[in-house]
N, C-alpha and C positions, 0 to 999 in steps of 0.2 A: 299943678306946676310940673313942667316937663323935667325929667331927669336926664343928665348927661350920659351918653353911652359909656359903658365900662369897656374900654379897649382891651384890657387884659382878659376879661371874660369872653369878649368876641374872639380874641386870638385862640383862647383855649378851646372854644366851641369849634372854630375852624379846623384846628389841628385834630380834634376828636372826630369831626364829621368828614373832613376831606384832607387827610394827611398828605397824600401824594401831590395835591395841588399846592399846598404850602411849601413842600420840599422843592418843587419845581421853581416856585417864585424865589425862594431863598438862593437856589443855585444860580439863577439868572442875575440876581443882584450881585453875588460874589464875582461872577464872570465879567460883568460890566465894570466892576471896580478894578479887576486885574488888567483888563484891556486898556483902561484909562491910564493906568500907571505905565504900561508898556508903550503906549502911544506918546505920552509926554516925554519919556526917556528917549524914544526914537527921534522925536522932533529936535530935542536939545542936542543929541549926538550929531544929527545931520547939520545943524547950525554950526556946531564946533568944527566939524570936518570941512565945511564950506569956507571957513575962515582960515584954517591952518594948512590945508592940503593944496599944494601947487604942483601941477603936472608939467614936467619939462621934457620935451622930446630930445632924444640923443641924436647927434648928427650921424648921418650914414657914413660908414667907414668900410672900405673894401678890405678883404682879408690880407692882401699883399701889403697894405699900408700900416699894419699893426707893428708898433715899435716897442710896446711894453705889455706886460701881462694885463689883459682886459679884466675889469671888475666883473664879478659874478654875483647875480642877485641872490640874496640869502634864501635858503630853502626852509620851509616850515618843519619844525620837529613833528614827528608822528608818534601816536600812542604806541606803547610797547605791545608787541604781538603776544596776546595772551595764550595763543596756542603753542608758542615756542617753549622749550625747556627753560625754567627759571634757574638762573645761575647767579650767585651772589659774588660781588667783587668788592675790593677796597673802595671806600666811599669817597676818597679824596682824589682819585686819579683823573677823572674827566669831569669838568664842570663847564657850564656855559660861559662864553667869553663875556667878561664885564670888568670894569675897573675895580681894583681892590679897595675894600673899605679902609678908612683911616686906621682902624684898630684891628685889621685882619692879620692874623699870624699864619703865614703860609708854610710854616714848619709843622703845623698841626694838621691832623686828618680832619677833613670837612667836606660836605657836599655829597649828594646822592646822585650818581651818574645816570640812574634809571628814572629819575623823577622829572616829570614835565613842570612841576611846580618850581623847579630851580630856575626856570627861565626868567630873566629880568623883564620888567614891564615893557611890552612892545618889541621884544626880541624876536628876530626871525631866524636866529642861529639854531643849529642842531644841538642836541645833548649827546651824552655818551651812547644813547641807544641808536644813533644813526640819523640819516636824513631822508629816508624814503625807501621805497621798495627796491629801487635800483641802485642804492648806494650813491656815492658822489658822482659816479659816472652817468647816472640816469638810466632809463630803460634801454638805451641803445649802446651802452658801454660794453665792450667785450670782457670787462673785469667786474661786471655788476654783481658777481657772487661775493665780492669783498664788501662786507658790511662794516662800516667804521664803528668802533667802540664795542664794549662788551655786552653780552646778553641779547644779541640779535641773531636771528636765523641767517645763514645756515650754521652759525656757531652753536655747539651743543653736542649732545651725545651722538646724534646722527652723523655729524661730520667727523667725530673721533677726538676732537679737542676737549679739554677738561678745564675746570676752574684753575687747576695748577698750571697748565700750559698757557692759558690766557693771561693769568697773573704774571707769568714769566715774560711774556711778550711785552706787556705794558711796562714792566720794570726795565726791560731791555731798552724800550723806546725812551724812557726817562734817562737812562744812562747816556744814550746817544745824544739827546738834545742838550744834556748837561755838558757835553764835550764838543759841541759844535763851535767852530770858530766864528768870530763876528762877521766875517765875509760870507758866511753860509757854507763853507767847506768843512770837511773833517780831514785832519792832517796828522799823520804819525809824528812828524817833526815838531808839531805844535802841541802835542798832547799834554806835555808837562804843564803848559801854561793854562790849560783848562781845568786842571785838577785842584782840589783843595790841598794846600801844601802839607797839611798834617796827615793826609791819607791819599797819597798819590796812587794812581792806577798802574804805574809802570816805573821801573827803576830809573833813576836819573841818568845812568850811564848806558841805557839800552841803545842799541844800534838801530835807530828808526830814522829813515830818510823820507824826503817828499816824493820819491820816485813813483810810489803807488797812490798818491793822494787823489788822483782822478778816479781810480777804481774804488778807493775807500769811501769817498764821498758818494759814489754811485751805490755801493752796497748799503750804506746808511739810509740813503733815500729809498731804496727798494724795500727796506724794512718798514718804513712808514707807508709807502704805497701799497705794500702787501697787506697791511692792516686796513686799507681803505681810505687812508688820509692823503689828500692832495693839496695843491696850492690854494684851493678855495675852501678848505675845511674851516669851520667856525669854532670848533671845540678848543678848549685850553687843556694843557696838562700842567698840574701844579707839582713842581719838584720840591718835595719837603726837605731834601738834603740841603739845598742852597736857599730854600725859602723863596722860590721864584716861580712866577707864572709864565708859561710859554703858549703862544697861540700856534696851533699845529700848522695851519695854513702858511704862516710866516716861516716856520722852520723848513717846510718843504719847498716853498717858493724860493727862499734865499739859496738853498742848496742847488736847485735846478738852474737858477740864474747864474750861479757861479760856474756850473758846468757849461752852460750856453756861451758864456763869455770866453771860456777856454777853447771853444771849438775853432779850429783853423779852417782855411779856405777849402782844404781837401776833405774836410769832414772829420778829421781825427781830433783827439782831445789832449794827448799827453804833452806836458810842458817840455820835457826833455826829449829823448828819442822815442819814436813811436813804439808802443808796447801794446800788443793786441788784447791782453786782458783788460787794460784800461779802456781801450776803444770799445770792446764788446759790452762791458759793464755800463759805460756812460750811455751808449746807444740804447741799451736795455732800459735804463732808468728813464730816459727821455721818451722812449716809445711807450712805456707804461704810463707815464704822466699824461701823454697825449691820449692814450686809450682810455684812461680812467676818467678824464674830464672832457675829452673832445674839444679842448681849448686849443684853437688854431695857433696860438702863440708858440706852442712847443712843436708844431708839426714840421716846420722846415728844419729845425735843429735835428729832430729825430730822423727825418728822411736823409739828410746829409750824412748822418752817422751810418745809416743803413747802406747808402751808396758807397761809403768808404769801406765798409766790411765786405761788400760784394766785390769791389775792385781789388781787395787784398787777398782773396781766396787763392790758395796755392795750386799749382798744376800738379797733376798726378806724376809720380816718379818716372813713369814710362812716357810722359809727355802727351798722353791721350786723355784729354778732358781735364776737369778740375777735381780737387779732393777737398780737404778741410783747411784749417788755419793753424798757424804757429805763432811765434812771438813777434815776427815782423811781417809787413805786408809784401805782396808779390812783387811790386815794383822794386823794393829794396833787395829782395832775394835775387831777382834777375840782374840787377846792377852789380851785386857782389859776385855772382857767378861769372859775369863777363870780365870783371876785374881780377879775380883771384880763382884760378882753377882748383886750389886747395880748399876753397870754401865748401865744396860739396861734401867733403869729409866730415864737416861739423854737423851734418844732418839738419841744418837750419832751413833747408829747402823742402823739408817733408812736414806734412801736417801732423799734429798730435791730437790725441783723443780729448784732452782736457780743454784746450782753447776752443776746439771745434764745438764742444758741447755748449760753452757759454755763448758762442756766436749763434748757434742754432736757436737758443732761447731768446736772444735779442731779435733775430729775424722772425721768430714765431710771434712774439709780442707785437712786433711792427706790423706783421700781416694781419693779426687780429684787430689792430687799431686802424686798419684801412690804409696803411702805407704801402708803397710799391716794393715788392720783393720778388725777384725773378725765380722761377721754378728751378733754374739750373743751379742756383746756390744750394737748395735743398738736395738736389740730386748728387752734387759733389760731396756734401756732408754725409749722405747715406752711403755713398761708395766708400768713404773712409771708414765708417762704422762697420760696414760689412767686411772690409779688407782686414781690419785688426781683430775681428771677432772669431772665436772658435766654437764648435758645436757644443762643447761642454760648458759654455757660459763664460769662459775666461776671455779677456780682451787685452790687447797690447797697447802700449803708449804710442809707439810709432809704427809698429808692424806686428803681425801675429807671432813672430819668433820670440818675443819677449812677454807674451801673455802669461800672467801668473807670477812673473818675476818682479822684484822691487825696482823702482826708479831711484837711482842713486842721486845724492846731492848733499847739501849741508844738513846738519842735524840728523845724521843717519842713525843716531842712537835711539831715535823714536821707532816704534814698531811700524813697519810699512804694511798697509792693508791692500793687498793685490786686488781684491774685488772692487776697489774704487773704480778701476778701469771698466769693469763689467757694468757698474752703475752708470758711468758716463756714456758708454756705448748704448746702453738700454734707453737712457733719456733721449739721446740723439735719434734713435729709431722710433721711440714712442711719439715724439713731437714732430718728427720729420716724415714718418711713414704711416703712422696711425693704424698699425695692424696688430690687434691684440692676440692674433693666432701665430705670430712669429715665434717659432720654437726657441729661438735664442733668448727670448725674454724670460721664459720659465727656467731655462738653464742658468741664466744670469741671476735670477732671484734665488736659486739654490746656493749659488756662490756667496751671495750676500748673507743668507741665513747661516752659512758656515763660519761667518766672522761678524757676529753681532756686536753692536756698540757696548763697550764695557770700560770701566775705569779701573785700571790696575793700581796697586798700592804705590808704585813709582810714577804713576800718571803718564807713562810713556806709551800707553795704548791709545791715548786721546788723538782723534783725527776728525775735527769738526767738518772738514771738507768732505770726507768720505761719508759722514753721517748725513750731511745735507743732501748729497746726490743720491745716496741710498734711500733716504726717505722720499725724495721726489719720485724716484723710479718705482718703488713698491706701492706708494699711495696711488699712483696712476694705474699700476698694473692690476691690483685686485683690492683696492681700498673701497670705501663705502660708495663712491661715485662711479666706480668702474662697472662696465657691463657684467663683469665676472662676479663682483661683490662677495667673493669667497672669504677674503681676509686671511687666506691660508698663509701668505707671505707677510702681508702688511701687519696683521695683528701681532705676530711674534716680534717683528722688527720694531713696531711702534712701542710696545711695552719696554723693550730694552733701550730704545733711543730716548724715550722720555725720562726714564730713570737716570740715565747717564747725563743727559743735558741739564735737566732740572737740578741735579745734585751738584753741578759745577758752577751754578750761578751764585754770585755774591749776594748775601742777604743781610749784611750788617746795616741796621736801620739808619744810622747817621753818617755812614762812611761815603766818601765820594765813589767808592768802588761798588756801592749797592746797585744791583740790577745788571752789572756787567759780567762778562766772562773773562776774568783776569788770568786764570790758569791757561797757559798757551798750549798749542799743539805745534807740530813740526812747521807748519806753514805760517802760523801766526808770528813766529820769530823772524821771518824774512819778508813779511808782506803787510805789516801795519799794526802788529800787536793787538791790544784790546779792542781797537776799532774794528778790525777785521773779525776777531773771534766773537765779539758781541753781535755784530750785524749778521754774520753767517748763521749764528744760532737762533737769532730771532726769525730769520727766513726759514730755518728748519721747523720751528714751532708754528709757522704760518702755513705749512704745507697742506693743512686740512682744508683751506679755503682759498688759497692764493690763485690756483688755476682750476678751471673746470676740467673735467676729464677729457683727455685728448681723443679717446675712442668714441666720445659722444654718448656715453651711457650715464644715466642718473643725473642729468643736468638739473641743477637747482632752479626752482621757480622763484 
């Protein structure tokens, strides 16, 4: 009688006599099983996509016919750069945009800005780590060194910023978005309405007018743009003070549209009389918005602003060529000189070092963005900077006779920092001439180091305007990205600046004042209060990455 084969015995014999053959067979069986599962999943996914995905071709539209901000396709979030320095930040500041959950408490800390797992299903929006190697502007953006959100290169030790400075920037942005008007603007005259009544950021009887609102809105926008956020940004900021979620792209877009709607036929922006600070700042904001995104919607507004600035450049006192800028445009100066011979005694026909520096920054951003800027405009600005500058690094406001002397005005009980003119002249030369070997720059740097940022007990030493331009000049001169890279001037200044600026930021967890710079300086009392002081300090703390080095050294990849 035949016996049935013992399969277990056969298997044991095979394993004992031919182990490698058995292993190979088993591996093939496992591989076939895995491939079967993958194939079935692929077929099902393909069937689902074929049913739900519909491609719609967009109609062709010429650039000149654009009448509203074009939609921008969401960019994919990218993995965190593991080679970059790891910096930890508050977990609640940046979260992917999504609708709040029914039981979500936006006054509580939540969310990890560096985690890709935070993305909602199917989301194409960026997280707090940024939106790609080129930032929002893409690889062709002149401002691609601005990486939106914390924890991304070039932010970190190499750039000079720290966890403390980045935290201060983010809290400053929170304060600004908390005080934005519903129409997209920031206004000194409406600031009371934006504050929580129990913790206002300014005294109810403060003398704040709408005269500077165009400039204030521009400064606030520059703070967001300087951090890499544009009208197409997909991140949200959660304001835990008011328990409200804000989409950054909407914050920036609404502000830019408010400016665009204010622009007049001649390219100026001021609602009242033309004021060149407003015009320079508005043009700077729109030029950076265009440069950061290359969104053609902003191009014409920015170019019209540039054209107005160029047309407003004042003539040299001797009538030979052009110089810089002052409070009013050239056409108005010429008209008043023709009407009133005494007008010349008011010195309004002469360019000043402060307005000239702001205009140069606007023109430089416009040029980097691909807008048309005539070389003659830079030449005139450089002539002004050379005219007011002395060999010892001092510079004057209107002419060299007043170099080192205070500029008088309201609130003269504040300490006047004469080296502010050295910083302004240096920035004009750095961005206009790009000559790191100019002997004036070293002399000016020594002037700045003789008057470092410090907060005295009476707080009358505070001058945010000086600290901003001093930081911009010295970071460019020998900061980490400069060809010089010595840090001889920048290192000393940066330590003093960060200690002073960070120490003055409001930190009360649940106060409307949180994140703002409520303590004023001389200029804040006349130009917009906390909106001005908060925006200018955020810009100061963005100096590490806001501009690539003008001398071309150490460009970030």
